[in-house]
NULUMSE-495026 format. One record per residue: residue in one letter; x, y, z of N, C-alpha, C in turn. Coordinates in steps of 0.2 Angstrom, whole numbers, plus 5000, padded with zeros to 4 digits. Layout:
BEGIN
aXYZXYZXYZ ...
//
This chain:
BEGIN
m545753595652546253545651546953585652 t547253565658547853605660548453565661 d549053585659549653555661549853555668 t549653505672549753505679550453505681 r550953495676551653495678551853565679 r551553615676551753685676551253725680 f550553715680550053755683549753715688 t549553755693549153735699548553775700 p547953745702547353785703547453835708 l547253895706547253955711546653965715 e546053965711545453975715544853955710 l544253955712543653945708543354005708 i543154025701542754085700542154065696 d541554085698540954065694540953985693 g541253945697541253875696541853845692 r542253895689542753875685543453885687 p543953835686544653845689544953905685 r545353945689545853995687546553965688 w546953975684547653945685548153995686 a548653975690549254015691549853975692 s550453995691551053955692551353985698 t551753935701552153945707552853975705 r552953965698553553985695553454035689 p553454105690553154155685553554145679 a554254135679554654135673554454075669 q554254015672554053955668553353965665 v552953995669552254005666552254055660 w552654105660552754155655553054115649 r553554075650553754035644553253985641 e552853955646552353905644551853935640 v551653995642551154035637551454045630 l552054065630552354075623552354015619 r552553955622552653895619551953865617 r551453885621550753865619550453905613 r550653965613550454005607550853985601 l551453965601551753945595551453875592 a551253835597550853775595550153795592 t549753835596549153855593549153885586 q549653925585549753955578550153915573 r550253855575550553805570551253815568 l551653845573552353865572552753805575 t552453765579552753695581552253645580 g552453585580551953525579551853515572 d551253475571551053455564550853525560 a551153525554550953585550550453575545 p549953625544549453615539549753605532 s549353575528549653565521549453615516 t549053665518548853725513548953785517 a549053845513549053905516548353925518 a547853905515547153925516546953895523 e547253835525547053805531547353845537 v547953875536548253915541547853975542 v547554005537547154065537546554045541 r546253995540545653965544545853965551 v546353935553546553925560546653985563 l546954035560547054105563546454155563 g546054135559545454175558545554235553 c546054275554546254325549546954335551 v547354355545548054365546548254425543 q548554475547548754535545549254535539 s549154575534549454565528549654625523 q549654685527549854745523550554735519 e551054705523551654695520551554625516 y551454625510551154565506551754505506 g552354525505552854475504552954445511 h553054485516553054455523552554415525 a551854435523551354395525551354325521 l551554325515551654255512552054205516 w552654235519553054195523552754175529 s552354225532551954205538551554135537 l551254135531550854075529551354015528 g551854025524552353975522552653945528 m552853975533553253945538552753905543 r552153915542551653875546551453815542 t551653805536551453745532552053695531 s551953645528552453595527552653585519 g553253615518553553605512553253655506 l552853705507552553745502553053795500 t553053815494553453875492553053935491 v553353995490552954055489552554045482 a552754015477552353995471551753955473 d551753915478551253875480550753915484 v550953955488550554005492550154055488 q550554075483550254125478549754095474 a549854035472549353995468548653995472 e548753975478548153965482547754035482 f548154095483547854155484547554175477 d547854165472547554175465546954135463 s546954075466546354035465545754065469 g545854105474545254125478545154085484 s545554035486545553995492545554045498 f545954095498545954145503546054205500 l545754265503545754325500546154375504 r546254435501546554495505546054555505 t545954585510545454635510545554675517 h545254735517545254775524544654745528 i544854715534544354685538544654685545 l544254685550544554695557544754765558 r545454775559545654845559545654875552 p545754935552545754965545546454955542 t546654895540547254875537547054805533 w547554785529547454725525547554665530 h547154615528547154545531546954495526 f547354435527547054375523546454345527 i546054325523545454295526545154235522 a544954175525544754125521544154145517 a544054115511543454135507542754125510 e542754065514542054055517541954095523 d542454125526542354165532542254245531 i542354265524542454335524541754375525 r541254345523540554385524540354385531 w540454335535540154335542540654375546 i541354375545541754415549541654495547 l541554505541541354575539540754595543 q540254555543539554565546539654585553 v540154555557540254565564540654625565 t541154635561541654685563541654755558 a541354745552541454805548541054875551 p540554865555540254925557540754965562 r541054925566541554955571542154985567 v542354955561542954985558542755045554 q542155045551541855105548541755155553 k541555145559541555195564542255225565 l542755185565543455215566543655255560 n543455235554543655275548543255345547 q542855355551542455415550542855485550 t543355485554543755545554544155555547 i544355505545544755505538544255525533 y543655495533543155505528542955585528 r542855615534542755685534543255725532 q543855705534544455745531544555745524 h544355695520544355695513543755705509 g543255735513542555745510542155685507 l542255635511541955565509541355555513 d540755595511540155585515539855525512 p539255505515538955445513538755445506 a538455505503538255505496538855495492 t539455525493540055525489540255455489 l540355415495540555345495540055305491 e539455315491538955275487539055285480 r539255345478539355355471539955325469 g540555325473541155295471541055215471 l540655195476540455115476540155095469 a539655135467539355125460539855115454 i540355165454540855165449541255105449 i541455085455541855025456541554965454 i540854955456540454905454540454895446 e540354955443540254955436540954935432 e541554955435542154935433542354855433 l542054825438542254755440541754705437 e541154725436540554685434540854635428 g540554575428540754535423541354495423 g541654485430542254455431542854495429 r542854555428543454595426543854615433 y544454605432544954615438545254685436 r545254725441545554795441546054805446 t546654835445547154865450546854925453 r547154945459546955005462547055065457 v547655065453547755115449547255125444 e546955065441546455065436545855095439 l545655075445545055095448545155175449 g545755195451545855265452545755305446 k545955275440545855315434545055325433 a544755265434543955265432543655315437 l543855325443543555365448543755435446 a544355455445544655515443544255545437 d544055505432543755525426543055545428 r542755525434542155545436542155605441 g542755625442542855685447542955665454 f543155605455543355575462544155575463 a544355565469545055565470545355505467 g545855515463546055455459546755425462 q546955455467547555425470547555445478 g548055425481548155445488547655415493 t547655455499547155425504546455425502 g546255475498545555485496545355415492 l545755395487545655335484545655275488 a546155275492546255215497545555205501 y545255255504544755255508544055245504 i544055265498543455245494543455175492 v544055145491544055075489543955035496 m544255055501544155025508543455015510 n543055075508542355075510541955015506 a542155005500541854955496542054885498 e542654875501542854815504542454805510 l542354855515542054845521541254835520 a541054865514540354855513540154785510 g540754745509540654675507540454675499 v540654725496540554725489541154695485 i541754715487542354695483542854665488 c543254625484543854585488544454585483 s544954545485545554535481545354495475 g545654505469545654465464546354435463 p546554395458547254375457547754425457 i548354405458548954455457549054465450 r549154525447549354535440550054565440 g550554535438551254555439551454565446 a551554625449551654635456551054675459 q550554675455549954715458549354675460 q549054685466548454655467547854685463 t547454645461546854665458546254655463 y545654685461545054685464544554645460 a544054615464543554585461542854595464 l542354585461541654585465541654525470 l541454535476541454485480540954425478 d540354445476539854395474540054355468 e540554385464540754345458541354305460 r541754325465542354295467542154235472 v541654245476541454195481540754195481 p540454155477539754145477539454135483 h538854155485538454145491538354065492 s538354045498538253975500537753975506 t537553915508537153905514537553925520 s538153905520538553925526538653995527 s538754035521538954105521538354145523 a537754115522537054145524536954145531 r537254095535537054085542537254145546 k536854175550537054235554537554215559 r538054255560538554235565538554295570 d538954295575538954345580539654355583 i539654405588540354425591540654365595 p540154325599540454275602540754225598 e540554215592540854165587541554185585 l541554255584542254285582542654275588 a542454285594542954275600543154205600 v542754155599542954085599543454075594 s543354105588543854095583544554125585 f544554185588545154215590545554175595 f545154155600545554115606545754045603 l545354015599545553945596546253955592 g546254015588546854025584547454065587 h547354095593547854135596547954125603 g547554085606547654075613548354045615 p548554055621548254095627548254165625 a547654205626547654275625547154305629 s547154375630546754405635546154445631 i545754465635545154505632545454565628 q545954595631546254655628546554635621 d546854575621547154555615546654545609 l546054515611545454505607545254575604 a545154625609544954695607545454725602 r546054715603546554745598546554715592 w546454645591546454605585545754625581 s545254625585544554635581544354705580 s544654755584544354825584543754835587 l543454785590542854785595543054815601 t542554845605542754875611542854825616 v543254845622543354795627542654765630 g542154815631541554795633541254735629 q541254745622540954695618541354635619 c541954635619542354575620542254535627 r542154575632542054545638541354515638 d540854545635540154515635540254455631 a540654455625540654395621540954335625 l541554355629541854305633541354275638 d540954315641540454285646540054225642 v539854235636539454185632539854125631 i540554125630540954075627541454045632 k541454065638542054045642541953975644 d541353945644541353875646541653835641 q541853855635542153815630542953825630 l543153865635543853885635544153865642 d544853865642545153855648545553925649 c545753935656546054005657546653995662 i547154035661547754035665547854105667 s548054115673548254185675548954195676 v549154255672549954265672549954335674 e550254345680550354415683549754455683 g549254425685548554455686548154455679 e548454435674548154445667547854375666 e547154375664546854305663546954295655 l547154235653547354215647546854155645 w546554155639546054105638546254065632 f546154005632546353965626545953895625 d546053865620545653805618545953745622 p545553715626545753655630546053595625 a545753595619545953545614546553565610 a546853625611547353645607547953605606 p548353605601548953565600549353575606 p549653515609550153525615550753565613 p551053605617551753635616552253585614 g552653605609553253565607553853605606 p554353565605555053605604555053645598 v555353705598555453745592556053725588 p555953705582556553685578557053735576 g557453755581557953795579557753875580 a557953915575557753985575557153995571 l556754045573556154065569556254135567 l556254145560556254215557555554235556 m555354275561554654305561554554365557 p554054355552553954415547553754475551 l553754535547553454595550552754585550 y552454605556551754605558551454535558 d551954485560551654415561551154415566 e550654365566550154365571550454345578 v550954305578551254285584551654335588 t551854385585552254435588551854505588 l551354505584550954575584550354575589 s550054515590549454505593549354515601 y549954515604549954515611550454575614 p550154635615550654685617550854685624 v550554645628550754645635551254585637 i551054525635551454465636551654445630 n552354455628552654435622553354415623 f553654395617554354365618554854415621 p555154405626555554455629556254465625 q556454525625557054535621557754515625 s558154485622558854465625559254535627 a559654525631560154575633560554605627 g560554665626560954695621560654685614 h559954685614559554675608559654735603 p559754725597559954775592559454825591 h558754815592558254865591558254915597 q558354975595558355035599557555045601 p557455055607556755065609556355125606 d556755175604556355235601556355235593 e556555175590556555165583555955125581 d555655145575555155105572555455035570 l555154985571555354915569555054895563 f555254905557554954885551555354835548 i555554785552555954725550555754665554 g555954605552555754545556556154535562 c555954495566556354475572556554405572 v557054385576557354325576557154295583 i556854235583556654205590557054135591 i557354135596557654075598557454055606 s557253995607557053975614556554025617 e556054045613555554095616555754155618 t556354175615556654245616556854275610 n556654345609556854385604557554405604 v557954375600558654385600558954435595 g558554455590558854495585558354515579 l558654545574558254575568558454545562 w558054545557558254525550557854565545 r558254575539557954605533558154565527 r557754565522558054535516557854575510 t558254575505558154605498558254555493 l557754555488557754505483558054545477 r558554515474558954545468559054485463 g558654485458558754435453558654365456 r559154325455559054255458559254245465 k559454305468559754305475559254335480 m559254305486558954335492559554355497 i559654425497560154455501559954465508 m560154425513559854435520560454465525 e560154515529560654535534560254525541 m560654495545560354475552560854505557 t560554535562560854565567560654535574 v561054505578560854475584561254505590 s560954485596561254515602561954485603 a562354515606563054495608562954425612 g563354375610563354315614562954265610 v562454285606562054235603562354195597 l562754235593563054215587563554155588 p563954155593564454095593564054025594 k563554025598563253955599562653945595 s562453995591561853985587561853995579 r562554005577562654015570562253965565 d562353905567562053845563561353855562 i560953865568560253865567560053935564 l560353985565560254045561560354035553 e560854005551560953995544560453945542 a560253895545559753845543559053885542 a558853935547558253965546558254015540 a558854045539558954085533558854045526 a559153985526559153945521558353915519 d557953905525557253895524556853945520 l557054005522556654065519556854065512 a557554065510557754065503557454005499 t557453955502557053895498556353915497 f556053935502555253955501555254005495 l555654055495555654105489555954075483 g556254025483556653995477557254035475 k557554065480558154105478558754075481 e559354095479560054085481560154125487 l560454105492560554145499561154175499 e561154235500561754275502561654305509 l562054275514561854295521562454325525 t562254375528562754415533562454415540 i562854385545562554385552563054425556 t562854475560563254515564562954525571 s563354545576563054555582563454615585 
//
């Protein structure tokens, strides 16, 4: 299913159409608009945060506060307290999955996605394991101690698990502890529990998410690939490989199995795959304050939102703050500090953006403050 106003058939390959545009700038913008719709940043919004996580498959979340906003901005009218309540209830979880970093994952999906991807992530972790003396026997003993600490529905923070491990002669803090705990997550033994104060707790997965018929069904890499393209398309094989940590070869083999379920467009020689039944592109309501590590800005290293002229981000600087999107263009940066009842936000945009866009920038900042339940103190510079 293709928008014939923008795309025209280029050729048939294996009996399927490949699509190209006679106007490259327009096709690039159309790809970005389609991604915004696929990821539920435009159009009808899901009613729950867990539904957003299901749509996207997994949501990177090592910056926990930013990740809550990633979910909140894709829903209709939820506050951070609402999203937090869903997380605490176990509707969606936070664990190390896909790449060796935190992700949100729907409770019903955690086992099968771990089954498909954990062996590859564990392989990527081997260098760190060796550097910290974490051979298989050591990891198994650490896993046994963690199980003992969590049995019976007890939730423990990483600090508490570290103390229990340190009492038995293991690393009680730092990278060694982090990777002992990560191994337990990748083994499908533990996952997140509810937040306690400002700290995440851990729980036994079997106690947090009891086994069901659906969780017992064997899944495979092609099913993961379908999930990715349905939640992230239009996207390339390389995008899938980066997201999943699987090899490009594995991703290419999976695509050969599922490509009849997808449509494809070609942008500057790059094949991008997507769900023919995806929500249609729609207008972006003003400005988008994209959080750090958001799926719509993180997932596509090659074809992404172009930066406006005079963008404040310097190419050689790490970008550990959010970005501002207006009309499918990255026009600036934002950071926020929570202080008591206030959200203090600093926004920096390219020269020329501020005079014509102040109202929509202020409205976007107000939406984030409302989500957090804070009073807004905003400074915008260019």
